[in-house]
C-alpha positions as CSV (number, residue, x, y, z in Angstrom):
1,M,0.0,0.0,0.0
2,S,1.5,3.4,-1.0
3,T,2.1,6.2,1.5
4,E,-0.5,8.9,1.7
5,I,0.7,12.5,1.4
6,Y,-1.2,15.4,3.1
7,V,-0.1,18.9,2.2
8,I,-1.1,21.5,4.7
9,S,-0.5,25.0,3.3
10,G,-1.5,28.5,4.4
11,F,-0.2,32.0,4.4
12,L,2.1,33.3,7.2
13,G,0.7,32.6,10.7
14,A,-2.6,31.1,9.5
15,G,-2.3,28.2,11.9
16,K,-0.8,25.3,9.9
17,T,1.3,24.0,12.7
18,T,-1.7,24.0,15.1
19,L,-3.8,22.1,12.5
20,I,-1.0,19.6,12.0
21,Q,-0.8,19.0,15.8
22,K,-4.6,18.4,15.9
23,M,-4.4,16.0,12.9
24,I,-1.6,14.0,14.6
25,Q,-3.3,13.9,18.0
26,E,-6.8,13.0,16.7
27,V,-6.3,11.1,13.5
28,F,-2.8,9.7,13.0
29,K,-1.7,9.0,16.6
30,N,-1.1,5.3,15.9
31,E,0.4,5.5,12.5
32,R,3.9,5.9,11.2
33,I,4.2,9.5,10.3
34,A,6.9,11.6,8.6
35,L,6.7,15.4,8.7
36,I,8.4,17.6,6.1
37,E,8.9,21.2,7.1
38,N,9.7,23.7,4.3
39,D,10.3,26.9,6.3
40,F,11.3,30.2,4.7
41,G,14.5,31.3,6.3
42,E,17.6,29.7,7.9
43,I,15.7,28.2,10.8
44,S,12.6,26.2,11.3
45,V,10.9,27.2,14.5
46,D,7.8,25.1,13.8
47,A,10.0,22.0,13.3
48,V,11.5,22.5,16.8
49,L,8.0,22.7,18.2
50,L,6.7,19.7,16.4
51,K,9.7,17.5,17.3
52,S,8.1,17.1,20.7
53,E,5.6,14.8,18.9
54,A,8.4,12.3,18.3
55,I,8.0,12.4,14.6
56,E,10.7,12.2,11.9
57,V,11.1,15.8,10.8
58,K,12.9,16.4,7.5
59,E,13.7,20.1,7.2
60,I,14.2,21.6,3.8
61,N,14.8,25.3,4.1
62,S,14.1,27.3,1.0
63,G,11.4,29.6,-0.2
64,C,10.2,28.0,-3.5
65,I,10.3,24.2,-3.7
66,C,9.4,24.0,-7.4
67,C,11.8,26.6,-8.7
68,S,14.8,26.6,-6.5
69,L,14.7,23.2,-4.8
70,S,12.6,20.9,-7.1
71,G,15.3,18.3,-7.6
72,D,16.6,18.3,-4.0
73,F,13.0,18.1,-2.6
74,I,12.0,15.2,-4.8
75,K,15.3,13.4,-4.0
76,S,14.8,14.0,-0.3
77,L,11.2,12.9,-0.3
78,K,12.0,9.7,-2.3
79,A,14.8,8.9,0.1
80,L,12.5,9.4,3.1
81,L,9.8,7.2,1.6
82,E,12.4,4.4,0.8
83,R,14.0,4.6,4.2
84,F,11.1,5.0,6.6
85,H,8.1,3.6,4.7
86,P,5.7,5.9,6.5
87,D,2.0,5.4,6.5
88,K,1.5,9.1,6.2
89,V,3.6,12.1,5.1
90,L,2.6,15.5,6.3
91,I,4.1,18.4,4.3
92,E,3.9,21.9,5.7
93,P,5.2,24.3,3.0
94,S,6.4,27.8,3.9
95,G,3.7,30.3,4.5
96,V,4.9,32.2,1.4
97,G,5.2,29.0,-0.7
98,K,2.9,28.0,-3.5
99,L,0.7,24.9,-3.0
100,S,0.9,24.1,-6.8
101,D,4.7,23.8,-6.5
102,V,4.4,21.2,-3.7
103,V,1.8,19.2,-5.6
104,K,3.9,19.2,-8.7
105,A,6.8,17.8,-6.8
106,C,4.7,15.2,-5.0
107,T,3.2,13.9,-8.3
108,D,6.6,13.6,-10.0
109,P,7.1,10.2,-11.7
110,R,9.9,9.4,-9.2
111,I,7.5,9.7,-6.3
112,L,4.3,8.1,-7.7
113,P,5.5,4.5,-7.2
114,Y,5.8,5.2,-3.5
115,A,3.1,7.7,-2.5
116,K,0.1,9.6,-3.6
117,V,-1.4,12.9,-2.6
118,K,-4.4,12.2,-0.4
119,A,-5.4,15.7,0.6
120,K,-4.5,19.3,-0.3
121,I,-5.4,21.4,2.6
122,T,-5.1,25.2,3.1
123,V,-5.6,27.1,6.3
124,A,-7.0,30.6,5.8
125,D,-7.0,33.3,8.5
126,V,-10.4,35.0,8.4
127,K,-9.1,38.2,9.8
128,R,-6.5,38.6,7.1
129,C,-7.9,37.0,4.0
130,R,-8.7,40.3,2.3
131,M,-5.4,41.9,3.2
132,Y,-3.4,38.9,1.9
133,L,-5.5,38.8,-1.3
134,D,-5.0,42.5,-2.0
135,N,-1.3,42.6,-1.1
136,F,0.1,39.1,-1.8
137,G,-2.4,37.7,-4.3
138,E,0.0,35.6,-6.3
139,F,0.9,33.5,-3.2
140,F,-2.4,33.6,-1.4
141,E,-4.5,32.8,-4.5
142,D,-2.3,29.8,-5.4
143,Q,-2.8,28.3,-1.9
144,I,-6.6,28.7,-2.2
145,R,-7.1,27.7,-5.8
146,N,-5.2,24.4,-5.4
147,A,-6.8,23.2,-2.2
148,D,-9.5,20.6,-1.9
149,L,-10.2,21.3,1.8
150,I,-9.9,24.7,3.4
151,F,-9.9,25.3,7.2
152,L,-10.8,28.8,8.3
153,S,-8.8,29.9,11.4
154,R,-9.6,32.5,14.1
155,T,-13.4,32.1,13.4
156,G,-14.1,32.1,17.2
157,A,-12.3,35.4,17.7
158,F,-13.6,37.1,14.5
159,P,-17.0,35.6,13.7
160,D,-17.9,38.8,11.8
161,R,-15.2,38.0,9.2
162,I,-16.4,34.5,8.3
163,M,-18.8,35.4,5.6
164,E,-16.3,37.7,3.8
165,A,-13.6,35.0,4.0
166,Q,-16.0,32.4,2.6
167,K,-17.0,34.7,-0.3
168,I,-13.3,35.4,-1.1
169,I,-12.5,31.7,-1.1
170,K,-15.5,30.6,-3.1
171,G,-14.6,33.3,-5.7
172,L,-11.2,31.7,-6.1
173,N,-12.2,28.0,-5.7
174,A,-15.8,27.2,-6.0
175,D,-15.1,23.4,-5.6
176,S,-13.4,23.6,-2.3
177,V,-14.8,22.2,1.0
178,I,-14.7,25.0,3.6
179,I,-14.6,24.2,7.3
180,S,-15.7,27.3,9.3
181,K,-16.4,25.9,12.7
182,S,-14.0,26.7,15.6
183,W,-11.4,23.9,15.6
184,D,-12.2,22.8,19.1
185,Q,-15.7,22.0,17.8
186,I,-14.7,19.9,14.8
187,D,-14.0,16.1,14.6
188,M,-10.8,16.0,12.6
189,A,-11.1,12.3,11.9
190,E,-14.6,12.6,10.6
191,I,-13.7,15.5,8.3
192,L,-10.6,13.8,6.8
193,H,-12.4,10.4,6.4
194,S,-15.4,12.1,4.9
195,H,-13.4,14.1,2.4
196,N,-10.5,11.8,1.6
197,G,-11.0,11.1,-2.1
198,Y,-13.0,14.3,-2.3
199,K,-15.4,13.3,-5.0
200,R,-13.4,15.8,-7.1
201,N,-9.9,14.3,-7.4
202,H,-7.7,17.1,-8.7
203,V,-4.3,15.5,-7.9
204,H,-3.2,15.8,-11.5
205,S,-5.1,18.9,-12.4
206,Y,-3.7,21.5,-10.0
207,R,-3.7,25.0,-11.3
208,E,-0.2,26.6,-11.8
209,G,0.3,30.2,-11.0
210,P,2.5,32.6,-13.0
211,C,5.6,30.8,-11.8
212,H,5.6,27.9,-14.3
213,C,9.0,26.9,-12.9
214,S,10.6,30.0,-14.5
215,H,11.1,31.8,-11.2
216,H,8.6,34.5,-12.3
217,H,8.0,35.4,-8.6
218,S,9.6,33.3,-6.0
219,A,9.3,33.9,-2.3
220,E,12.9,35.0,-2.2
221,E,12.1,37.8,-4.6
222,A,8.9,38.9,-2.9
223,F,9.9,38.6,0.8
224,D,12.8,39.1,3.1
225,T,13.7,36.9,6.0
226,V,16.0,37.8,8.9
227,T,17.3,35.2,11.3
228,I,18.4,36.5,14.7
229,R,20.3,34.4,17.2
230,T,20.5,35.9,20.7
231,K,21.9,34.7,24.0
232,R,19.9,37.3,25.8
233,I,17.6,36.2,28.7
234,F,14.2,37.8,28.2
235,S,11.3,38.3,30.6
236,K,7.9,38.2,28.9
237,E,7.7,42.0,29.4
238,D,11.1,42.5,27.8
239,L,10.2,40.3,24.8
240,K,6.9,42.0,24.3
241,A,8.6,45.4,24.6
242,C,11.1,44.4,21.9
243,V,8.3,43.3,19.6
244,L,6.3,46.5,20.1
245,N,9.5,48.5,19.4
246,M,10.0,46.5,16.2
247,E,6.3,47.1,15.2
248,R,6.6,50.8,15.9
249,T,10.1,51.7,14.6
250,A,11.5,49.1,12.3
251,N,12.0,49.9,8.6
252,G,9.9,48.0,6.1
253,S,6.9,45.8,6.8
254,V,7.0,42.9,9.3
255,L,4.5,40.2,8.4
256,R,5.5,37.5,10.7
257,A,7.9,36.8,13.6
258,K,8.4,33.6,15.5
259,G,11.1,32.0,17.6
260,I,12.2,30.4,20.8
261,V,14.3,32.4,23.4
262,K,15.6,31.8,26.9
263,G,13.5,33.2,29.8
264,P,14.4,33.6,33.5
265,S,13.2,30.1,34.3
266,G,13.1,28.2,31.0
267,Y,12.3,28.9,27.4
268,M,9.6,31.0,25.7
269,S,7.9,30.7,22.3
270,L,7.1,33.9,20.4
271,Q,4.4,34.0,17.7
272,Y,3.8,37.5,16.1
273,L,1.4,38.7,13.5
274,P,0.7,42.5,12.9
275,G,-1.3,43.5,15.9
276,E,-1.1,40.2,17.7
277,I,1.7,39.0,20.1
278,Q,1.6,35.6,21.7
279,I,4.3,34.6,24.2
280,T,4.1,31.2,25.9
281,N,6.3,29.0,28.0
282,C,8.0,26.3,25.8
283,S,9.5,22.9,26.6
284,S,11.9,23.1,23.6
285,G,15.1,25.1,23.9
286,G,16.3,27.7,21.5
287,D,18.1,31.0,21.0
288,M,16.6,32.2,17.7
289,L,14.0,34.4,16.1
290,C,12.8,34.4,12.5
291,I,11.3,37.6,11.0
292,I,9.6,37.7,7.6
293,G,8.5,40.8,5.8
294,Q,9.4,43.2,3.1
295,N,12.3,45.8,2.9
296,L,13.6,44.7,6.3
297,N,16.9,46.0,7.8
298,Q,18.8,43.1,9.3
299,Q,21.1,45.1,11.5
300,E,18.3,47.2,12.9
301,L,16.3,44.1,13.9
302,Y,19.3,42.5,15.4
303,T,19.9,45.6,17.6
304,I,16.3,45.7,18.7
305,F,16.4,42.1,20.1
306,N,20.0,42.2,21.4
307,R,20.0,45.5,23.1
308,T,20.3,45.1,26.9
């Protein structure tokens, strides 16, 4: 029996890692799983957080799988399938990656004897659908157009945004199945089992964006990533103050920041989106922050988080 591949895409900070954790805990707990992280930047914070699930994590760090890493990605995926023979492979592309690129790689003739794409999932943040569509349409649209199943995130916090998000998504992909309930109210196993196979099997008919493997617009061209390593010990108040300082004074536009840093009595995980800061205690160790945006100044950001 061939391995089933689940691709879980979504724009920056939409909630892909949270959804993957829910899938693992509720559906795939007793199966042999391999997780492939394709983070944009030098470090993969999400991979560190997911390693606590005791799953093989294969990190492939590059912005555009199809254009800049197609050969390496396919070779790595093939080797993983041959070595581990997993029941399921979960692929989490970069938040600024294109779903069509991942699907193309996963349906390469070298992969087909070992695995098949079972589900193409996109997570869409109801609060930011309109903003991402207006400002980063090439990437956001590709993730929506090529999905079979779309989970809306932050519906509990922003119920007034659900109808607009549904309208945007249906305008881009009328065939998609949209899950708009809060995630704590859904039965993940029921959803995946109901929609596996999808009545509409588009595995080979994905829609390519303008990229067409010619590097028309890769993530590296459209976005900056700054990796900051710091030995500084932060209190939660210190870390929040640094983030607010970055939001207020830093050049360019910061779209996403995440990382793991040392606190007074352990480690803390930072998750940032414009207007939202989440700092929680973390069992995984780390000394790194990854910041994604446009027209960023690396030295300026380094100074903000390393100033004592």
